[in-house]
PLY file of the C-alpha trace (Angstrom):
ply
format ascii 1.0
element vertex 102
property float x
property float y
property float z
element edge 101
property int vertex1
property int vertex2
end_header
104.76 27.81 42.87
104.04 28.70 39.07
105.61 31.84 37.40
104.98 33.90 35.31
106.06 37.09 33.04
104.33 40.04 33.54
104.78 43.71 31.68
104.15 46.76 34.16
104.49 50.15 33.08
105.59 52.70 35.98
106.29 56.37 34.97
105.67 55.38 31.62
108.31 53.36 31.57
108.11 49.24 30.96
109.19 46.76 32.67
109.21 43.20 32.63
109.30 40.92 35.80
108.36 37.01 36.62
106.38 36.49 39.61
104.38 34.19 41.42
100.82 33.88 39.67
98.93 34.28 43.05
100.88 37.73 43.42
99.81 39.74 40.20
97.04 41.30 41.09
99.34 43.06 44.08
101.64 44.09 41.52
99.14 45.67 39.03
97.55 47.37 42.07
100.71 48.89 43.34
101.81 49.77 39.69
98.22 51.66 39.79
99.18 53.20 42.94
103.01 54.50 41.99
101.71 55.68 39.10
98.30 57.23 40.25
100.76 59.02 42.86
103.18 60.35 40.17
99.95 61.97 38.49
98.65 63.49 41.48
102.82 65.48 42.03
102.89 66.50 38.40
99.39 67.59 38.70
100.43 69.55 41.67
104.09 71.12 40.77
103.68 70.65 37.48
106.97 71.45 35.47
108.83 72.53 39.04
109.48 68.37 39.38
111.18 66.08 36.96
109.20 62.45 36.80
112.71 61.22 38.59
111.55 64.12 41.57
108.02 62.62 41.48
108.88 59.23 41.81
111.03 59.62 44.48
108.47 61.63 46.30
106.00 59.10 45.52
108.49 56.07 46.93
108.91 58.34 50.08
104.83 58.88 50.49
104.69 54.61 50.21
107.02 54.12 52.07
105.76 56.63 55.48
102.56 54.71 54.68
103.93 51.35 54.92
105.94 52.39 57.72
102.59 53.87 59.28
101.10 50.39 58.84
103.61 48.40 60.43
103.69 50.32 63.66
100.14 50.55 63.70
99.99 46.65 63.37
102.93 46.54 66.29
100.67 48.57 68.75
97.86 45.87 68.19
100.05 43.14 68.81
101.38 44.67 71.96
97.81 45.41 72.96
97.15 41.38 71.96
99.66 40.42 73.99
98.85 42.28 77.29
94.85 40.87 76.70
96.06 37.75 76.48
98.16 38.14 79.86
95.08 39.66 81.29
92.89 36.40 79.98
95.51 34.15 81.40
95.02 35.77 84.92
91.42 35.84 84.87
91.62 32.19 83.98
93.52 31.53 87.16
91.56 33.86 89.02
88.33 31.35 88.26
90.15 28.58 88.79
90.81 29.04 92.09
87.01 30.11 92.95
86.01 27.30 91.46
88.28 24.93 93.07
87.54 26.14 96.73
83.60 26.58 96.04
83.88 22.57 95.52
0 1
1 2
2 3
3 4
4 5
5 6
6 7
7 8
8 9
9 10
10 11
11 12
12 13
13 14
14 15
15 16
16 17
17 18
18 19
19 20
20 21
21 22
22 23
23 24
24 25
25 26
26 27
27 28
28 29
29 30
30 31
31 32
32 33
33 34
34 35
35 36
36 37
37 38
38 39
39 40
40 41
41 42
42 43
43 44
44 45
45 46
46 47
47 48
48 49
49 50
50 51
51 52
52 53
53 54
54 55
55 56
56 57
57 58
58 59
59 60
60 61
61 62
62 63
63 64
64 65
65 66
66 67
67 68
68 69
69 70
70 71
71 72
72 73
73 74
74 75
75 76
76 77
77 78
78 79
79 80
80 81
81 82
82 83
83 84
84 85
85 86
86 87
87 88
88 89
89 90
90 91
91 92
92 93
93 94
94 95
95 96
96 97
97 98
98 99
99 100
100 101
């Protein structure tokens, strides 16, 4: 996979990274999301929160969102497994009916 060098700016500080070329959009979206969260926090809390405080709270909020989505996907997998088990039971039952009607 091809690597490329990109420059991101988070909280006003530039960072240079080597990433897989096909992931650039994800990195750019993440950069935008973090900076948006920082800006919102700075607007709400003003001078009472330092940039470091805003970065910490933004990281916490984004992690909470990530964990919430992960948990929702896990619950979805449990539901899919239950549906699969039910489907298998239904197939067995239909096979018995088909065999007995012949």
